[in-house]
C-alpha positions in Angstrom: -0.3 0.3 -0.3 1.4 3.8 -1.1 0.1 5.4 1.5 1.8 7.9 3.8 -0.3 10.6 6.9 2.6 13.8 8.2 1.7 16.0 10.4 3.1 19.6 10.6 3.2 21.8 13.5 5.4 24.6 13.5 4.8 28.6 14.7 2.6 29.3 12.3 1.2 26.2 11.0 -0.5 22.9 11.9 -0.8 21.2 8.9 -1.9 17.5 8.2 -2.1 15.6 5.0 -3.3 11.8 3.8 -2.7 10.6 0.8 -3.0 7.5 -1.5 -0.7 7.4 -4.4 -2.7 4.7 -5.4 -6.3 6.1 -5.1 -9.0 7.1 -6.9 -8.8 11.4 -6.9 -11.1 11.1 -4.0 -10.4 14.3 -2.1 -11.4 16.4 1.4 -9.4 19.8 0.9 -9.7 22.5 3.7 -6.6 25.1 4.0 -8.2 28.0 5.1 -7.6 29.3 1.2 -10.7 29.0 -0.9 -8.5 29.4 -4.6 -5.6 26.7 -2.6 -8.9 24.0 -1.8 -10.1 24.5 -5.6 -6.3 23.3 -7.2 -5.6 20.9 -4.4 -8.5 19.6 -5.4 -8.0 19.4 -8.9 -4.4 18.0 -8.4 -6.2 15.2 -6.8 -8.5 14.7 -8.9 -6.6 14.6 -11.8 -4.0 12.2 -10.7 -6.7 10.1 -9.1 -4.3 9.9 -5.5 -6.6 10.3 -2.5 -5.9 13.3 -0.5 -7.5 14.6 2.6 -6.2 18.1 3.5 -6.2 19.6 7.0 -4.7 23.2 7.6 -4.9 25.2 10.1 -2.1 28.6 9.6 -1.8 32.3 11.2 -4.5 33.5 7.8 -4.9 36.2 10.3 -1.1 37.8 8.4 -1.6 36.5 5.0 -1.8 33.1 2.7 1.9 32.7 3.1 3.3 30.1 5.5 -0.5 27.5 4.8 0.8 28.0 1.0 4.4 27.1 1.6 3.6 24.9 4.4 0.9 22.3 2.4 2.8 21.8 -0.6 5.9 20.7 2.0 3.5 18.2 4.2 1.8 17.0 0.2 5.4 16.4 -1.2 6.8 14.6 1.9 3.7 12.7 1.9 4.7 11.5 -1.9 8.1 11.1 -1.2 6.7 9.0 2.4 4.1 6.6 0.2 7.1 6.2 -2.8 9.6 4.6 0.2 12.8 3.7 -2.0 11.0 4.5 -5.8 11.5 1.1 -6.5 9.4 0.1 -10.0 8.0 3.9 -10.2 7.6 4.7 -13.5 9.7 7.9 -12.4 9.1 10.4 -15.7 5.8 12.5 -16.5 4.7 14.8 -18.4 1.9 17.0 -19.9 0.6 19.6 -21.8 -2.7 20.9 -20.6 -4.8 23.7 -22.2 -7.3 25.2 -20.5 -9.9 27.5 -22.8 -7.2 30.7 -24.4 -4.3 28.6 -21.8 -1.7 26.1 -22.7 0.4 24.6 -20.1 3.4 22.0 -20.1 4.8 20.4 -17.2 7.5 17.3 -17.1 8.7 15.8 -13.5 11.3 13.7 -12.8 10.9 11.3 -9.8 15.1 11.3 -8.9 15.8 12.4 -5.5 16.6 15.2 -7.0 14.7 18.4 -6.2 14.6 21.3 -8.6 12.0 23.5 -9.6 11.1 25.6 -12.5 9.1 27.6 -13.2 8.1 30.1 -16.4 4.9 31.4 -15.1 3.8 35.4 -15.6 0.9 36.7 -14.3 -0.9 39.4 -15.1 -2.9 40.3 -11.7 -1.6 40.6 -8.1 -4.1 38.2 -6.6 -6.7 35.6 -7.3 -9.8 35.2 -4.6 -8.0 36.6 -1.7 -5.1 34.8 -2.8 -1.3 36.2 -4.3 -0.2 35.1 -7.2 3.2 35.0 -6.5 1.6 32.2 -3.6 1.8 29.6 -6.6 5.6 29.3 -7.7 6.8 29.5 -3.5 3.9 26.4 -3.0 5.7 23.9 -6.5 9.1 25.1 -4.7 8.1 23.9 -1.7 6.2 20.4 -3.0 9.1 19.7 -5.9 11.8 20.3 -2.7 10.2 18.1 -0.3 9.1 15.1 -2.9 12.2 14.9 -4.2 11.2 16.3 -8.1 12.5 17.9 -10.4 10.3 19.6 -11.7 9.7 22.1 -14.9 6.4 23.8 -15.1 6.4 26.5 -18.4 2.4 28.3 -19.3 3.4 28.2 -22.9 0.8 31.3 -23.2 -2.4 32.2 -21.1 -4.4 35.4 -20.2 -6.7 34.4 -17.2 -4.6 34.1 -14.5 -7.4 31.2 -12.8 -6.9 29.1 -15.8 -3.1 29.6 -15.7 -2.8 28.9 -12.6 -4.8 25.7 -12.7 -3.7 24.4 -16.4 -1.1 24.1 -13.6 -2.0 22.5 -11.2 -3.5 20.3 -13.5 -1.0 19.6 -15.5 1.4 18.1 -12.8 -1.7 16.2 -11.8 -1.4 14.5 -14.9 2.5 14.4 -15.6 2.4 13.1 -11.0 0.3 10.3 -12.3 2.5 8.6 -14.9 5.5 9.4 -12.5 3.7 6.9 -9.8 2.5 4.4 -12.5 4.7 1.3 -11.6 6.8 0.3 -14.8 5.6 -3.6 -15.1 8.1 -4.5 -17.1 10.7 -3.4 -14.1 8.3 -3.4 -11.3 10.9 -4.7 -8.9 14.1 -2.5 -9.5 14.8 2.0 -8.6 14.5 3.7 -12.5 18.4 4.0 -12.1 21.9 3.0 -13.4 23.2 3.9 -10.7 20.3 1.1 -8.1 19.3 4.2 -6.0 17.6 7.7 -6.9 18.9 10.3 -4.8 22.1 12.3 -4.7 23.8 14.3 -7.1 25.0 12.3 -9.9 
């Protein structure tokens, strides 16, 4: 069973995350940030990862800590559920259109975290959420999950569509990458025999 539960508590946030990598895309998400909830629901639905997130953060200050820590906790849960990453496909990619917007995501579950973020916004906020915080979420997720993650909005105008296409593209790429490769289910997908490190 590729499942994990993470409890992350700091002076700024208290977050609980449960995931099942082999789920059906069911979710229960409550971060206190409506737009982030909507995006995490998209992540679950389109990756088929079952996801439960409950967060209590210092939203009286702003949404930064809750957004970042949610990314960390979800990434940690993915990493824990993957274990030694034996048998996974490892790589995934998606090209997701959403009306006038087209976004590309490529992921390598290499256990070597890195984010390339080529996404621009024409507005400072979506709902009550600062658009600059979406990069913070993706950065936190990539670091904690041990993922090399490239996110690129090729073109788009509507900021809601741009963000949503990023999360949906991540979901579809992640869905590919976590799949067990039936031709090599008994081996770590690396000539080194282990995923991680700098080489």
